[in-house]
Every structure is written in structure tokens, then in C-alpha cells.
N, CA, C, O and the ligand as a Tripos MOL2 file, in Angstrom:
@<TRIPOS>MOLECULE
protein
  253   251    64     0     0
PROTEIN
NO_CHARGES

@<TRIPOS>ATOM
      1 N           0.8450   -1.1960    0.0000 N.3       1 MET1
      2 CA          0.0000    0.0000    0.0000 C.3       1 MET1
      3 C           0.8790    1.2450    0.0000 C.2       1 MET1
      4 O           1.8960    1.3110    0.6910 O.2       1 MET1
      5 N           0.4720    2.2070   -0.7740 N.am      2 GLN2
      6 CA          1.2690    3.4100   -0.9100 C.3       2 GLN2
      7 C           0.9020    4.4240    0.1690 C.2       2 GLN2
      8 O          -0.2660    4.7610    0.3650 O.2       2 GLN2
      9 N           1.9200    4.8920    0.8510 N.am      3 SER3
     10 CA          1.6440    5.8930    1.8800 C.3       3 SER3
     11 C           1.8220    7.2890    1.2990 C.2       3 SER3
     12 O           2.8330    7.6030    0.6710 O.2       3 SER3
     13 N           0.8210    8.1030    1.5260 N.am      4 VAL4
     14 CA          0.8560    9.4710    0.9950 C.3       4 VAL4
     15 C           1.1980   10.4310    2.1180 C.2       4 VAL4
     16 O           0.4960   10.5140    3.1260 O.2       4 VAL4
     17 N           2.2820   11.1470    1.9240 N.am      5 LYS5
     18 CA          2.6520   12.1260    2.9370 C.3       5 LYS5
     19 C           1.8280   13.3910    2.7490 C.2       5 LYS5
     20 O           1.7130   13.9020    1.6350 O.2       5 LYS5
     21 N           1.2620   13.8910    3.8240 N.am      6 PRO6
     22 CA          0.4980   15.1310    3.7000 C.3       6 PRO6
     23 C           1.4280   16.2810    3.3650 C.2       6 PRO6
     24 O           2.5730   16.3180    3.8150 O.2       6 PRO6
     25 N           0.9370   17.2050    2.5850 N.am      7 ARG7
     26 CA          1.7430   18.3730    2.2270 C.3       7 ARG7
     27 C           1.8480   19.2880    3.4370 C.2       7 ARG7
     28 O           0.8630   19.5420    4.1300 O.2       7 ARG7
     29 N           3.0510   19.7740    3.6790 N.am      8 LEU8
     30 CA          3.2440   20.6770    4.8080 C.3       8 LEU8
     31 C           3.1900   22.1230    4.3140 C.2       8 LEU8
     32 O           3.8740   22.4990    3.3620 O.2       8 LEU8
     33 N           2.3760   22.9050    4.9720 N.am      9 VAL9
     34 CA          2.2790   24.3170    4.6100 C.3       9 VAL9
     35 C           2.6010   25.1460    5.8530 C.2       9 VAL9
     36 O           2.2620   24.7540    6.9690 O.2       9 VAL9
     37 N           3.2540   26.2910    5.6550 N.am     10 PRO10
     38 CA          3.5550   27.1380    6.8090 C.3      10 PRO10
     39 C           2.2970   27.8030    7.3460 C.2      10 PRO10
     40 O           1.5040   28.3680    6.5930 O.2      10 PRO10
     41 N           2.1300   27.7240    8.6550 N.am     11 CYS11
     42 CA          0.9890   28.3640    9.2980 C.3      11 CYS11
     43 C           1.0330   29.8660    9.0380 C.2      11 CYS11
     44 O           2.0650   30.4900    9.2840 O.2      11 CYS11
     45 N          -0.0500   30.4680    8.5490 N.am     12 PRO12
     46 CA         -0.0660   31.9060    8.2580 C.3      12 PRO12
     47 C           0.1700   32.7630    9.4990 C.2      12 PRO12
     48 O           0.5510   33.9300    9.4060 O.2      12 PRO12
     49 N          -0.0640   32.1630   10.6470 N.am     13 LYS13
     50 CA          0.0520   32.9320   11.8910 C.3      13 LYS13
     51 C           1.4590   32.8900   12.4620 C.2      13 LYS13
     52 O           2.0320   33.9300   12.7830 O.2      13 LYS13
     53 N           2.0200   31.6870   12.5900 N.am     14 CYS14
     54 CA          3.3040   31.5650   13.2750 C.3      14 CYS14
     55 C           4.3820   30.9480   12.4030 C.2      14 CYS14
     56 O           5.5480   30.9190   12.7960 O.2      14 CYS14
     57 N           4.0170   30.4520   11.2270 N.am     15 GLY15
     58 CA          5.0270   29.9310   10.3160 C.3      15 GLY15
     59 C           5.4000   28.4840   10.5460 C.2      15 GLY15
     60 O           6.2270   27.9410    9.8130 O.2      15 GLY15
     61 N           4.8190   27.8520   11.5320 N.am     16 THR16
     62 CA          5.1000   26.4410   11.7790 C.3      16 THR16
     63 C           4.5390   25.5940   10.6460 C.2      16 THR16
     64 O           3.4130   25.8110   10.1960 O.2      16 THR16
     65 N           5.3260   24.6300   10.1880 N.am     17 LEU17
     66 CA          4.8460   23.7560    9.1270 C.3      17 LEU17
     67 C           3.7780   22.8290    9.6870 C.2      17 LEU17
     68 O           3.9970   22.1160   10.6660 O.2      17 LEU17
     69 N           2.6170   22.8560    9.0410 N.am     18 ALA18
     70 CA          1.5140   22.0220    9.4890 C.3      18 ALA18
     71 C           0.9840   21.2370    8.2990 C.2      18 ALA18
     72 O           0.9740   21.7390    7.1750 O.2      18 ALA18
     73 N           0.5430   20.0010    8.5420 N.am     19 PRO19
     74 CA          0.0330   19.1880    7.4340 C.3      19 PRO19
     75 C          -1.2690   19.7520    6.8750 C.2      19 PRO19
     76 O          -2.2240   20.0140    7.6070 O.2      19 PRO19
     77 N          -1.2770   19.9290    5.5540 N.am     20 PHE20
     78 CA         -2.4960   20.3970    4.9030 C.3      20 PHE20
     79 C          -3.2740   19.1680    4.4660 C.2      20 PHE20
     80 O          -3.2220   18.7550    3.3080 O.2      20 PHE20
     81 N          -3.9900   18.5980    5.4110 N.am     21 SER21
     82 CA         -4.7230   17.3650    5.1430 C.3      21 SER21
     83 C          -5.9610   17.3290    6.0320 C.2      21 SER21
     84 O          -6.0660   18.0970    6.9890 O.2      21 SER21
     85 N          -6.8930   16.4410    5.7160 N.am     22 PRO22
     86 CA         -8.1140   16.3480    6.5400 C.3      22 PRO22
     87 C          -7.8130   16.0310    7.9980 C.2      22 PRO22
     88 O          -8.6480   16.2480    8.8760 O.2      22 PRO22
     89 N          -6.5940   15.5100    8.2490 N.am     23 GLU23
     90 CA         -6.2320   15.2100    9.6360 C.3      23 GLU23
     91 C          -6.0100   16.4850   10.4410 C.2      23 GLU23
     92 O          -6.0630   16.4670   11.6700 O.2      23 GLU23
     93 N          -5.7640   17.5840    9.7480 N.am     24 ASN24
     94 CA         -5.5580   18.8470   10.4380 C.3      24 ASN24
     95 C          -6.7820   19.7390   10.2270 C.2      24 ASN24
     96 O          -6.8910   20.4140    9.2040 O.2      24 ASN24
     97 N          -7.6920   19.7400   11.1850 N.am     25 PRO25
     98 CA         -8.9330   20.5120   11.0160 C.3      25 PRO25
     99 C          -8.6970   22.0140   11.0300 C.2      25 PRO25
    100 O          -9.5960   22.7920   10.7100 O.2      25 PRO25
    101 N          -7.4830   22.4230   11.4040 N.am     26 TYR26
    102 CA         -7.2080   23.8570   11.5120 C.3      26 TYR26
    103 C          -6.4150   24.3760   10.3280 C.2      26 TYR26
    104 O          -5.9700   25.5230   10.3270 O.2      26 TYR26
    105 N          -6.2350   23.5190    9.3050 N.am     27 ARG27
    106 CA         -5.4630   23.9450    8.1410 C.3      27 ARG27
    107 C          -6.0580   25.2220    7.5440 C.2      27 ARG27
    108 O          -7.2800   25.3670    7.5980 O.2      27 ARG27
    109 N          -5.3120   26.1330    6.9940 N.am     28 PRO28
    110 CA         -3.8530   26.0120    6.8760 C.3      28 PRO28
    111 C          -3.0940   26.4200    8.1330 C.2      28 PRO28
    112 O          -1.8710   26.5620    8.1040 O.2      28 PRO28
    113 N          -3.8020   26.6040    9.2160 N.am     29 PHE29
    114 CA         -3.1090   26.9480   10.4570 C.3      29 PHE29
    115 C          -2.5790   25.6790   11.1110 C.2      29 PHE29
    116 O          -2.9600   24.5690   10.7380 O.2      29 PHE29
    117 N          -1.6830   25.8580   12.1050 N.am     30 CYS30
    118 CA         -1.0620   24.6920   12.7280 C.3      30 CYS30
    119 C          -1.8820   24.2240   13.9110 C.2      30 CYS30
    120 O          -1.7640   23.0720   14.3290 O.2      30 CYS30
    121 N          -2.7090   25.0990   14.4570 N.am     31 SER31
    122 CA         -3.4390   24.7190   15.6550 C.3      31 SER31
    123 C          -4.6940   25.5790   15.7860 C.2      31 SER31
    124 O          -4.8720   26.5790   15.0900 O.2      31 SER31
    125 N          -5.5480   25.1520   16.6990 N.am     32 GLU32
    126 CA         -6.7740   25.9140   16.9280 C.3      32 GLU32
    127 C          -6.4490   27.3180   17.4260 C.2      32 GLU32
    128 O          -7.1160   28.2960   17.0880 O.2      32 GLU32
    129 N          -5.3910   27.3800   18.2500 N.am     33 ARG33
    130 CA         -5.0080   28.6670   18.8250 C.3      33 ARG33
    131 C          -4.6440   29.6750   17.7340 C.2      33 ARG33
    132 O          -5.0780   30.8260   17.7670 O.2      33 ARG33
    133 N          -3.8390   29.2240   16.7650 N.am     34 CYS34
    134 CA         -3.4190   30.1300   15.6980 C.3      34 CYS34
    135 C          -4.6230   30.5390   14.8520 C.2      34 CYS34
    136 O          -4.7370   31.6990   14.4560 O.2      34 CYS34
    137 N          -5.4940   29.6200   14.5820 N.am     35 ARG35
    138 CA         -6.6540   29.9540   13.7640 C.3      35 ARG35
    139 C          -7.5420   30.9590   14.4940 C.2      35 ARG35
    140 O          -8.0090   31.9330   13.9030 O.2      35 ARG35
    141 N          -7.7670   30.7150   15.7730 N.am     36 THR36
    142 CA         -8.6050   31.6140   16.5600 C.3      36 THR36
    143 C          -7.9740   32.9960   16.6570 C.2      36 THR36
    144 O          -8.6530   34.0130   16.5140 O.2      36 THR36
    145 N          -6.6530   33.0190   16.9050 N.am     37 ASP37
    146 CA         -5.9460   34.2890   17.0080 C.3      37 ASP37
    147 C          -6.0710   35.0830   15.7270 C.2      37 ASP37
    148 O          -6.3130   36.2890   15.7530 O.2      37 ASP37
    149 N          -5.9020   34.3910   14.5910 N.am     38 ASP38
    150 CA         -5.9280   35.0900   13.3140 C.3      38 ASP38
    151 C          -7.3150   35.6420   13.0350 C.2      38 ASP38
    152 O          -7.4550   36.7880   12.6080 O.2      38 ASP38
    153 N          -8.3270   34.8440   13.2720 N.am     39 LEU39
    154 CA         -9.6960   35.3040   13.0380 C.3      39 LEU39
    155 C         -10.0330   36.4540   13.9710 C.2      39 LEU39
    156 O         -10.7130   37.4020   13.5790 O.2      39 LEU39
    157 N          -9.5500   36.3670   15.2140 N.am     40 ALA40
    158 CA         -9.8300   37.4150   16.1950 C.3      40 ALA40
    159 C          -9.1900   38.7270   15.7730 C.2      40 ALA40
    160 O          -9.8240   39.7810   15.8400 O.2      40 ALA40
    161 N          -7.9250   38.6680   15.3350 N.am     41 SER41
    162 CA         -7.2510   39.9040   14.9420 C.3      41 SER41
    163 C          -7.8960   40.4810   13.6890 C.2      41 SER41
    164 O          -7.9890   41.6990   13.5350 O.2      41 SER41
    165 N          -8.3360   39.6130   12.8040 N.am     42 TRP42
    166 CA         -8.9910   40.0840   11.5900 C.3      42 TRP42
    167 C         -10.3020   40.7870   11.9590 C.2      42 TRP42
    168 O         -10.6090   41.8580   11.4350 O.2      42 TRP42
    169 N         -11.0540   40.1870   12.8460 N.am     43 ALA43
    170 CA        -12.3320   40.7630   13.2640 C.3      43 ALA43
    171 C         -12.0930   42.0780   14.0040 C.2      43 ALA43
    172 O         -12.8580   43.0320   13.8630 O.2      43 ALA43
    173 N         -11.0290   42.1120   14.7900 N.am     44 GLU44
    174 CA        -10.7090   43.3190   15.5490 C.3      44 GLU44
    175 C         -10.3710   44.4590   14.5850 C.2      44 GLU44
    176 O         -10.8210   45.5910   14.7560 O.2      44 GLU44
    177 N          -9.5780   44.1370   13.5820 N.am     45 GLU45
    178 CA         -9.1820   45.1360   12.5910 C.3      45 GLU45
    179 C         -10.4210   45.6860   11.8860 C.2      45 GLU45
    180 O         -10.5620   46.8950   11.6960 O.2      45 GLU45
    181 N         -11.2870   44.8010   11.5150 N.am     46 ARG46
    182 CA        -12.4970   45.1930   10.8040 C.3      46 ARG46
    183 C         -13.3660   46.0700   11.7010 C.2      46 ARG46
    184 O         -13.9470   47.0600   11.2560 O.2      46 ARG46
    185 N         -13.4400   45.6900   12.9480 N.am     47 TYR47
    186 CA        -14.2620   46.4300   13.8980 C.3      47 TYR47
    187 C         -13.6990   47.8280   14.0790 C.2      47 TYR47
    188 O         -14.4400   48.8090   14.1560 O.2      47 TYR47
    189 N         -12.3370   47.9050   14.1470 N.am     48 ARG48
    190 CA        -11.6920   49.1940   14.3570 C.3      48 ARG48
    191 C         -11.9490   50.1200   13.1720 C.2      48 ARG48
    192 O         -12.2270   51.3060   13.3540 O.2      48 ARG48
    193 N         -11.8590   49.5830   11.9690 N.am     49 ILE49
    194 CA        -12.0710   50.3890   10.7700 C.3      49 ILE49
    195 C         -13.5160   50.9140   10.7470 C.2      49 ILE49
    196 O         -13.7680   52.0840   10.4580 O.2      49 ILE49
    197 N         -14.4390   50.0240   11.0560 N.am     50 GLU50
    198 CA        -15.8390   50.4540   11.0640 C.3      50 GLU50
    199 C         -16.0820   51.4630   12.1830 C.2      50 GLU50
    200 O         -16.9170   52.3590   12.0600 O.2      50 GLU50
    201 N         -15.3360   51.3000   13.2770 N.am     51 GLY51
    202 CA        -15.5140   52.1750   14.4250 C.3      51 GLY51
    203 C         -15.0700   53.5960   14.1410 C.2      51 GLY51
    204 O         -15.5570   54.5330   14.7730 O.2      51 GLY51
    205 N         -14.1290   53.7750   13.1790 N.am     52 ASN52
    206 CA        -13.6690   55.1200   12.8510 C.3      52 ASN52
    207 C         -14.7570   55.9340   12.1720 C.2      52 ASN52
    208 O         -14.8000   57.1570   12.3070 O.2      52 ASN52
    209 N         -15.6050   55.2830   11.4690 N.am     53 ASP53
    210 CA        -16.6410   55.9900   10.7270 C.3      53 ASP53
    211 C         -17.9620   55.2560   10.9210 C.2      53 ASP53
    212 O         -18.4340   54.5560   10.0240 O.2      53 ASP53
    213 N         -18.5370   55.4190   12.0710 N.am     54 PRO54
    214 CA        -19.7580   54.6510   12.3430 C.3      54 PRO54
    215 C         -20.9230   55.1600   11.5100 C.2      54 PRO54
    216 O         -21.1590   56.3660   11.4300 O.2      54 PRO54
    217 N         -21.6330   54.2580   10.9050 N.am     55 PRO55
    218 CA        -22.8080   54.6760   10.1310 C.3      55 PRO55
    219 C         -23.9210   55.1330   11.0620 C.2      55 PRO55
    220 O         -24.1750   54.5330   12.1060 O.2      55 PRO55
    221 N         -24.5670   56.2000   10.6570 N.am     56 GLU56
    222 CA        -25.6640   56.6890   11.4910 C.3      56 GLU56
    223 C         -26.9410   55.9490   11.1150 C.2      56 GLU56
    224 O         -27.4910   56.0930   10.0230 O.2      56 GLU56
    225 N         -27.3650   55.1770   12.0490 N.am     57 ILE57
    226 CA        -28.5720   54.3970   11.7920 C.3      57 ILE57
    227 C         -29.7240   55.0100   12.5780 C.2      57 ILE57
    228 O         -29.7290   55.0000   13.8090 O.2      57 ILE57
    229 N         -30.6670   55.5280   11.8690 N.am     58 GLN58
    230 CA        -31.8220   56.1290   12.5150 C.3      58 GLN58
    231 C         -32.9840   55.1380   12.4660 C.2      58 GLN58
    232 O         -33.3010   54.6020   11.4040 O.2      58 GLN58
    233 N         -33.5900   54.9080   13.5610 N.am     59 PRO59
    234 CA        -34.7580   54.0210   13.5410 C.3      59 PRO59
    235 C         -35.9110   54.6960   12.8170 C.2      59 PRO59
    236 O         -36.0960   55.9090   12.9210 O.2      59 PRO59
    237 N         -36.6680   53.9240   12.1000 N.am     60 PRO60
    238 CA        -37.8090   54.5210   11.3870 C.3      60 PRO60
    239 C         -38.7990   55.1020   12.3910 C.2      60 PRO60
    240 O         -39.0560   54.5200   13.4440 O.2      60 PRO60
    241 N         -39.3510   56.2690   12.0380 N.am     61 PRO61
    242 CA        -40.2980   56.8900   12.9700 C.3      61 PRO61
    243 C         -41.5500   56.0420   13.1480 C.2      61 PRO61
    244 O         -42.1170   55.5090   12.1950 O.2      61 PRO61
    245 N         -41.9480   55.9440   14.3850 N.am     62 LEU62
    246 CA        -43.1610   55.1760   14.6510 C.3      62 LEU62
    247 C         -44.3650   56.0930   14.4840 C.2      62 LEU62
    248 O         -44.4740   57.1100   15.1690 O.2      62 LEU62
    249 N         -45.2290   55.7520   13.6130 N.am     63 ASP63
    250 CA        -46.3590   56.6270   13.3410 C.3      63 ASP63
    251 C         -47.6780   55.8760   13.5170 C.2      63 ASP63
    252 O         -48.7480   56.4540   13.3290 O.2      63 ASP63
    253 ZN          0.5850   28.4360   13.9850 Zn       64 ZN64
@<TRIPOS>BOND
     1     1     2 1
     2     2     3 1
     3     3     4 2
     4     3     5 am
     5     5     6 1
     6     6     7 1
     7     7     8 2
     8     7     9 am
     9     9    10 1
    10    10    11 1
    11    11    12 2
    12    11    13 am
    13    13    14 1
    14    14    15 1
    15    15    16 2
    16    15    17 am
    17    17    18 1
    18    18    19 1
    19    19    20 2
    20    19    21 am
    21    21    22 1
    22    22    23 1
    23    23    24 2
    24    23    25 am
    25    25    26 1
    26    26    27 1
    27    27    28 2
    28    27    29 am
    29    29    30 1
    30    30    31 1
    31    31    32 2
    32    31    33 am
    33    33    34 1
    34    34    35 1
    35    35    36 2
    36    35    37 am
    37    37    38 1
    38    38    39 1
    39    39    40 2
    40    39    41 am
    41    41    42 1
    42    42    43 1
    43    43    44 2
    44    43    45 am
    45    45    46 1
    46    46    47 1
    47    47    48 2
    48    47    49 am
    49    49    50 1
    50    50    51 1
    51    51    52 2
    52    51    53 am
    53    53    54 1
    54    54    55 1
    55    55    56 2
    56    55    57 am
    57    57    58 1
    58    58    59 1
    59    59    60 2
    60    59    61 am
    61    61    62 1
    62    62    63 1
    63    63    64 2
    64    63    65 am
    65    65    66 1
    66    66    67 1
    67    67    68 2
    68    67    69 am
    69    69    70 1
    70    70    71 1
    71    71    72 2
    72    71    73 am
    73    73    74 1
    74    74    75 1
    75    75    76 2
    76    75    77 am
    77    77    78 1
    78    78    79 1
    79    79    80 2
    80    79    81 am
    81    81    82 1
    82    82    83 1
    83    83    84 2
    84    83    85 am
    85    85    86 1
    86    86    87 1
    87    87    88 2
    88    87    89 am
    89    89    90 1
    90    90    91 1
    91    91    92 2
    92    91    93 am
    93    93    94 1
    94    94    95 1
    95    95    96 2
    96    95    97 am
    97    97    98 1
    98    98    99 1
    99    99   100 2
   100    99   101 am
   101   101   102 1
   102   102   103 1
   103   103   104 2
   104   103   105 am
   105   105   106 1
   106   106   107 1
   107   107   108 2
   108   107   109 am
   109   109   110 1
   110   110   111 1
   111   111   112 2
   112   111   113 am
   113   113   114 1
   114   114   115 1
   115   115   116 2
   116   115   117 am
   117   117   118 1
   118   118   119 1
   119   119   120 2
   120   119   121 am
   121   121   122 1
   122   122   123 1
   123   123   124 2
   124   123   125 am
   125   125   126 1
   126   126   127 1
   127   127   128 2
   128   127   129 am
   129   129   130 1
   130   130   131 1
   131   131   132 2
   132   131   133 am
   133   133   134 1
   134   134   135 1
   135   135   136 2
   136   135   137 am
   137   137   138 1
   138   138   139 1
   139   139   140 2
   140   139   141 am
   141   141   142 1
   142   142   143 1
   143   143   144 2
   144   143   145 am
   145   145   146 1
   146   146   147 1
   147   147   148 2
   148   147   149 am
   149   149   150 1
   150   150   151 1
   151   151   152 2
   152   151   153 am
   153   153   154 1
   154   154   155 1
   155   155   156 2
   156   155   157 am
   157   157   158 1
   158   158   159 1
   159   159   160 2
   160   159   161 am
   161   161   162 1
   162   162   163 1
   163   163   164 2
   164   163   165 am
   165   165   166 1
   166   166   167 1
   167   167   168 2
   168   167   169 am
   169   169   170 1
   170   170   171 1
   171   171   172 2
   172   171   173 am
   173   173   174 1
   174   174   175 1
   175   175   176 2
   176   175   177 am
   177   177   178 1
   178   178   179 1
   179   179   180 2
   180   179   181 am
   181   181   182 1
   182   182   183 1
   183   183   184 2
   184   183   185 am
   185   185   186 1
   186   186   187 1
   187   187   188 2
   188   187   189 am
   189   189   190 1
   190   190   191 1
   191   191   192 2
   192   191   193 am
   193   193   194 1
   194   194   195 1
   195   195   196 2
   196   195   197 am
   197   197   198 1
   198   198   199 1
   199   199   200 2
   200   199   201 am
   201   201   202 1
   202   202   203 1
   203   203   204 2
   204   203   205 am
   205   205   206 1
   206   206   207 1
   207   207   208 2
   208   207   209 am
   209   209   210 1
   210   210   211 1
   211   211   212 2
   212   211   213 am
   213   213   214 1
   214   214   215 1
   215   215   216 2
   216   215   217 am
   217   217   218 1
   218   218   219 1
   219   219   220 2
   220   219   221 am
   221   221   222 1
   222   222   223 1
   223   223   224 2
   224   223   225 am
   225   225   226 1
   226   226   227 1
   227   227   228 2
   228   227   229 am
   229   229   230 1
   230   230   231 1
   231   231   232 2
   232   231   233 am
   233   233   234 1
   234   234   235 1
   235   235   236 2
   236   235   237 am
   237   237   238 1
   238   238   239 1
   239   239   240 2
   240   239   241 am
   241   241   242 1
   242   242   243 1
   243   243   244 2
   244   243   245 am
   245   245   246 1
   246   246   247 1
   247   247   248 2
   248   247   249 am
   249   249   250 1
   250   250   251 1
   251   251   252 2
@<TRIPOS>SUBSTRUCTURE
     1 MET1         2 RESIDUE 1 A MET
     2 GLN2         6 RESIDUE 1 A GLN
     3 SER3        10 RESIDUE 1 A SER
     4 VAL4        14 RESIDUE 1 A VAL
     5 LYS5        18 RESIDUE 1 A LYS
     6 PRO6        22 RESIDUE 1 A PRO
     7 ARG7        26 RESIDUE 1 A ARG
     8 LEU8        30 RESIDUE 1 A LEU
     9 VAL9        34 RESIDUE 1 A VAL
    10 PRO10       38 RESIDUE 1 A PRO
    11 CYS11       42 RESIDUE 1 A CYS
    12 PRO12       46 RESIDUE 1 A PRO
    13 LYS13       50 RESIDUE 1 A LYS
    14 CYS14       54 RESIDUE 1 A CYS
    15 GLY15       58 RESIDUE 1 A GLY
    16 THR16       62 RESIDUE 1 A THR
    17 LEU17       66 RESIDUE 1 A LEU
    18 ALA18       70 RESIDUE 1 A ALA
    19 PRO19       74 RESIDUE 1 A PRO
    20 PHE20       78 RESIDUE 1 A PHE
    21 SER21       82 RESIDUE 1 A SER
    22 PRO22       86 RESIDUE 1 A PRO
    23 GLU23       90 RESIDUE 1 A GLU
    24 ASN24       94 RESIDUE 1 A ASN
    25 PRO25       98 RESIDUE 1 A PRO
    26 TYR26      102 RESIDUE 1 A TYR
    27 ARG27      106 RESIDUE 1 A ARG
    28 PRO28      110 RESIDUE 1 A PRO
    29 PHE29      114 RESIDUE 1 A PHE
    30 CYS30      118 RESIDUE 1 A CYS
    31 SER31      122 RESIDUE 1 A SER
    32 GLU32      126 RESIDUE 1 A GLU
    33 ARG33      130 RESIDUE 1 A ARG
    34 CYS34      134 RESIDUE 1 A CYS
    35 ARG35      138 RESIDUE 1 A ARG
    36 THR36      142 RESIDUE 1 A THR
    37 ASP37      146 RESIDUE 1 A ASP
    38 ASP38      150 RESIDUE 1 A ASP
    39 LEU39      154 RESIDUE 1 A LEU
    40 ALA40      158 RESIDUE 1 A ALA
    41 SER41      162 RESIDUE 1 A SER
    42 TRP42      166 RESIDUE 1 A TRP
    43 ALA43      170 RESIDUE 1 A ALA
    44 GLU44      174 RESIDUE 1 A GLU
    45 GLU45      178 RESIDUE 1 A GLU
    46 ARG46      182 RESIDUE 1 A ARG
    47 TYR47      186 RESIDUE 1 A TYR
    48 ARG48      190 RESIDUE 1 A ARG
    49 ILE49      194 RESIDUE 1 A ILE
    50 GLU50      198 RESIDUE 1 A GLU
    51 GLY51      202 RESIDUE 1 A GLY
    52 ASN52      206 RESIDUE 1 A ASN
    53 ASP53      210 RESIDUE 1 A ASP
    54 PRO54      214 RESIDUE 1 A PRO
    55 PRO55      218 RESIDUE 1 A PRO
    56 GLU56      222 RESIDUE 1 A GLU
    57 ILE57      226 RESIDUE 1 A ILE
    58 GLN58      230 RESIDUE 1 A GLN
    59 PRO59      234 RESIDUE 1 A PRO
    60 PRO60      238 RESIDUE 1 A PRO
    61 PRO61      242 RESIDUE 1 A PRO
    62 LEU62      246 RESIDUE 1 A LEU
    63 ASP63      250 RESIDUE 1 A ASP
    64 ZN64       253 GROUP 0 **** ****
């Protein structure tokens, strides 16, 4: 039987080589921590940008 080595890709967060395969549910990250950190920082950045120019949302007048 032929053994297939999973392709190793560098984690976008910390650069650690992690297997890019179904065995790694956090691909392309190396771990849950790196994936969570990256998503958190991305969300934070987005929130900050939106926070600089908050849209004025007026509720519709109740009549
Ligand atoms: Zn990592």
C-alpha cells in the first residue's frame, strides 16, 4: 500500500509547518489557537475600521 505524505504548509500565523490534510482541522493553520488568534485579529481590525466611521442608523419613525 502506498503511503501518501500530507503536504506541509507554513501556518499563516506563526510559520510552523503544518500538514495540509483532513487530519488537520485547523489547516492552513497549525493549531486551533493560531486559527482563533488570526480570526480574532482580523475581526478586531475590521471592527476598528468600522468604528472610525460609524454609520448613522436612525430608527424609522413610529407613526
Ligand atoms: Zn501556527
